[in-house]
C-alpha positions as CSV (number, residue, x, y, z in Angstrom):
1,M,78.0,-224.7,-91.2
2,G,78.5,-225.9,-87.6
3,N,81.1,-228.3,-88.7
4,G,83.4,-225.9,-89.8
5,F,83.3,-227.4,-93.8
6,K,82.8,-224.3,-96.0
7,D,79.5,-224.4,-98.4
8,L,80.0,-224.7,-102.2
9,K,77.7,-222.9,-104.8
10,I,77.6,-223.5,-108.5
11,N,75.7,-221.1,-110.7
12,G,75.5,-221.7,-114.6
13,I,78.4,-223.7,-116.1
14,G,81.0,-224.5,-113.8
15,Q,83.9,-227.0,-113.0
16,V,85.3,-227.1,-109.0
17,A,87.4,-229.9,-107.5
18,G,86.2,-232.6,-105.1
19,G,86.8,-232.4,-101.3
20,V,85.0,-232.0,-98.0
21,Y,82.0,-229.5,-97.9
22,G,79.0,-228.6,-95.9
23,S,76.3,-228.2,-98.4
24,I,76.8,-228.1,-102.2
25,V,74.1,-226.4,-104.1
26,A,74.8,-226.6,-108.3
27,D,72.1,-224.7,-110.4
28,G,73.0,-225.5,-114.2
29,L,75.8,-227.7,-115.6
30,A,78.2,-228.6,-112.8
31,T,81.1,-231.0,-112.8
32,I,83.0,-232.1,-109.8
33,N,86.7,-233.7,-110.5
34,G,87.3,-235.8,-107.6
35,D,85.9,-237.3,-104.6
36,V,82.9,-235.6,-102.7
37,V,82.2,-235.6,-98.8
38,C,79.5,-233.4,-97.5
39,D,76.4,-232.9,-95.6
40,S,74.0,-232.2,-98.4
41,L,74.4,-231.9,-101.8
42,T,71.5,-230.5,-104.0
43,S,71.7,-230.1,-107.7
44,N,69.0,-228.8,-110.1
45,G,69.9,-229.4,-113.4
46,T,72.9,-231.5,-114.9
47,L,75.7,-232.6,-112.2
48,K,78.5,-234.7,-113.5
49,V,81.2,-236.1,-110.4
50,K,84.1,-238.0,-111.7
51,K,84.8,-239.7,-108.7
52,S,82.6,-240.8,-105.6
53,I,80.0,-239.3,-103.4
54,E,79.6,-239.6,-99.7
55,A,76.3,-237.2,-98.7
56,G,74.1,-236.9,-95.6
57,K,71.2,-236.1,-98.0
58,L,71.5,-235.9,-101.9
59,R,68.9,-234.5,-104.0
60,M,68.8,-234.5,-107.8
61,N,66.5,-232.6,-109.8
62,G,67.4,-233.4,-113.5
63,T,70.1,-235.9,-114.6
64,G,73.1,-236.7,-113.1
65,S,76.1,-239.0,-113.0
66,A,78.9,-240.6,-110.8
67,S,81.8,-242.5,-112.3
68,E,81.9,-244.5,-108.8
69,S,80.1,-245.3,-105.7
70,I,77.6,-243.0,-104.2
71,R,76.7,-243.4,-100.6
72,G,74.8,-241.6,-97.6
73,G,71.9,-241.0,-95.5
74,E,69.0,-240.0,-98.0
75,L,69.0,-240.0,-101.6
76,R,66.1,-238.5,-104.0
77,V,65.8,-238.1,-107.8
78,D,63.3,-236.2,-109.6
79,G,64.8,-237.2,-113.0
80,M,67.5,-239.5,-114.3
81,L,70.5,-240.9,-112.3
82,K,73.3,-243.0,-113.5
83,V,76.1,-244.4,-111.3
84,D,79.1,-246.4,-112.2
85,G,79.7,-248.0,-109.0
86,H,77.6,-249.1,-105.9
87,V,74.7,-247.2,-104.2
88,R,74.3,-247.3,-100.5
89,F,71.6,-245.0,-98.8
90,V,69.5,-245.4,-96.0
91,E,66.6,-244.1,-97.4
92,M,65.9,-244.0,-101.3
93,D,62.9,-242.1,-103.2
94,I,63.5,-242.3,-106.7
95,N,61.0,-240.6,-109.1
96,G,62.3,-241.2,-112.6
97,M,65.1,-243.8,-113.3
98,L,68.2,-245.0,-111.4
99,T,70.7,-246.9,-113.3
100,V,73.5,-248.6,-111.4
101,N,76.6,-250.6,-112.6
102,G,77.2,-251.9,-109.3
103,G,74.9,-253.1,-106.5
104,I,72.0,-251.1,-104.6
105,A,71.4,-251.1,-100.9
106,G,69.5,-249.8,-98.4
107,E,66.9,-249.8,-95.7
108,H,63.5,-248.4,-97.2
109,A,63.2,-247.5,-101.1
110,K,60.5,-246.0,-103.1
111,V,60.4,-246.2,-106.7
112,D,57.9,-244.2,-109.1
113,G,59.7,-244.8,-112.6
114,G,62.6,-247.5,-112.8
115,M,65.5,-249.1,-111.0
116,K,68.0,-251.2,-113.0
117,T,71.2,-252.5,-111.6
118,R,73.8,-255.0,-112.7
119,E,74.0,-256.9,-109.7
120,N,71.7,-257.1,-106.7
121,A,68.9,-255.0,-105.0
122,E,68.9,-255.3,-100.9
123,F,66.5,-253.5,-99.2
124,E,64.4,-254.1,-95.6
125,S,61.5,-252.5,-97.8
126,L,60.8,-251.9,-101.3
127,K,58.2,-250.4,-103.4
128,V,58.1,-250.1,-107.1
129,H,55.6,-248.4,-109.2
130,G,56.8,-248.9,-112.6
131,Q,59.4,-251.3,-113.2
132,I,62.7,-252.9,-111.6
133,R,65.8,-255.0,-113.0
134,A,68.4,-256.9,-111.3
135,G,71.4,-258.5,-113.1
136,G,71.5,-260.6,-109.7
137,M,69.0,-261.0,-106.4
138,I,66.1,-258.7,-105.6
139,N,66.0,-259.1,-101.6
140,A,63.7,-257.6,-99.6
141,G,61.9,-257.7,-96.3
142,E,58.7,-256.3,-97.8
143,L,58.7,-256.1,-101.4
144,E,55.8,-254.6,-103.6
145,I,56.0,-253.9,-107.2
146,L,52.9,-252.5,-109.3
147,L,53.9,-253.3,-113.0
148,E,54.1,-250.8,-115.3
149,G,56.8,-251.9,-117.9
150,N,58.9,-255.1,-118.0
151,S,60.7,-256.0,-114.6
152,Q,63.2,-259.1,-114.1
153,A,66.0,-260.7,-111.8
154,R,67.7,-264.2,-111.6
155,E,66.4,-264.4,-107.9
156,I,63.7,-262.7,-105.8
157,G,63.7,-263.0,-101.7
158,G,61.8,-261.8,-99.2
159,E,59.0,-262.3,-96.0
160,R,56.3,-260.4,-98.0
161,I,56.4,-260.5,-101.6
162,V,53.5,-259.0,-103.6
163,V,53.6,-258.0,-107.5
164,K,50.6,-257.0,-109.4
165,R,49.7,-255.1,-112.7
166,K,49.0,-251.4,-113.0
167,L,45.4,-250.9,-114.0
168,A,44.2,-248.7,-116.5
169,S,47.7,-247.9,-117.6
170,P,48.1,-247.4,-121.6
171,R,50.3,-250.7,-121.6
172,R,47.8,-252.4,-119.8
173,L,45.3,-251.2,-122.8
174,L,47.9,-252.4,-125.2
175,S,48.5,-255.7,-123.5
176,L,44.7,-256.7,-124.6
177,L,45.9,-256.5,-128.2
178,S,49.2,-258.7,-127.9
179,S,50.3,-260.7,-124.9
180,S,54.1,-259.6,-125.7
181,L,53.0,-255.7,-124.7
182,A,51.9,-256.9,-121.4
183,A,53.9,-255.4,-118.4
184,R,55.4,-258.5,-116.9
185,L,57.9,-259.9,-114.1
186,S,60.5,-262.6,-115.0
187,A,62.4,-264.6,-112.5
188,D,64.1,-267.8,-112.3
189,S,62.9,-268.0,-108.7
190,I,60.9,-266.5,-106.2
191,E,60.7,-267.5,-102.4
192,G,59.4,-266.1,-99.5
193,D,57.0,-266.2,-96.4
194,I,53.9,-264.8,-98.3
195,V,53.9,-264.7,-102.0
196,E,51.3,-262.8,-104.1
197,L,51.7,-262.5,-107.6
198,E,50.2,-261.3,-110.8
199,E,51.8,-261.0,-114.2
200,T,54.8,-263.0,-113.5
201,R,56.6,-265.8,-115.1
202,A,59.2,-267.9,-112.8
203,T,60.5,-271.4,-113.3
204,I,60.1,-272.1,-109.4
205,V,58.0,-270.1,-106.5
206,R,58.3,-271.2,-102.9
207,G,56.3,-269.9,-100.0
208,N,54.5,-270.7,-96.9
209,I,51.4,-269.0,-98.4
210,V,51.4,-268.7,-101.9
211,K,48.7,-267.0,-104.3
212,V,49.0,-267.1,-108.0
213,G,46.9,-264.3,-109.9
214,P,46.1,-263.6,-113.4
215,G,48.8,-263.4,-116.3
216,C,51.1,-265.9,-114.6
217,E,53.1,-268.7,-116.0
218,I,54.8,-270.9,-113.4
219,E,57.0,-274.3,-113.9
220,R,56.6,-275.6,-110.3
221,I,55.2,-274.1,-106.8
222,E,56.2,-275.5,-103.9
223,Y,54.1,-274.2,-100.5
224,R,53.8,-275.3,-96.9
225,Q,50.5,-273.7,-95.6
226,H,48.3,-272.6,-98.3
227,C,48.5,-272.4,-101.9
228,E,45.4,-270.5,-104.2
229,I,46.0,-270.5,-108.2
230,D,43.7,-268.4,-110.3
231,P,42.2,-270.0,-113.4
232,R,43.9,-267.3,-115.8
233,A,47.2,-268.6,-114.4
234,S,49.2,-271.1,-115.8
235,V,51.1,-273.5,-113.3
236,R,52.8,-276.8,-114.5
237,S,53.3,-278.6,-111.2
238,V,52.4,-277.9,-107.2
239,E,53.9,-279.8,-104.2
240,Q,53.0,-279.1,-100.5
241,V,56.2,-279.7,-98.7
């Protein structure tokens, strides 16, 4: 490596100490006992890090866990990753499930599966095909959610917020039999410049332009310029402010 740090290769079942490395490749069942700083970390199998990770690129193929925070430039998960601390990456590509006990933040993120955090999720742009759950707030300049399963947050804010149901999915077919099985987004408040919603339950929705589609249950809408409500939606009160 040009930076002078040694590379690390783990094959099969192995345990190593933490440290500063160039690239780390783990194939099999690997445990790292300590903080890790590296240019890149790729895990093919199962990886357990008993401290924190700082990586230019982190690639998880399989299952992984970290007992503290992880951060870096690029994160890609094809499988499942659980983090007990915070997650901070510039770019995130999640194909599977990311579960975080702290908060999640980055510039751009794409999720095909699920993202769960006990705290806030903050991005410049966030696209979700599946479900997202936040114990706090979801804040994104551009937020798109294609619902597959139930999503929820205390508050949702952004410039452009689009929530749509995923058509022709098994859960969508089941929802025709019972409304309790419908994929849905639930939030106390949703606020953005442009807000387009389907299958959403919220106490209050605020926006410059608000479009409420089928399956929505909204207590109150406050809009500035334009409001459009589908006849299949339920809205208790609407006010132009």
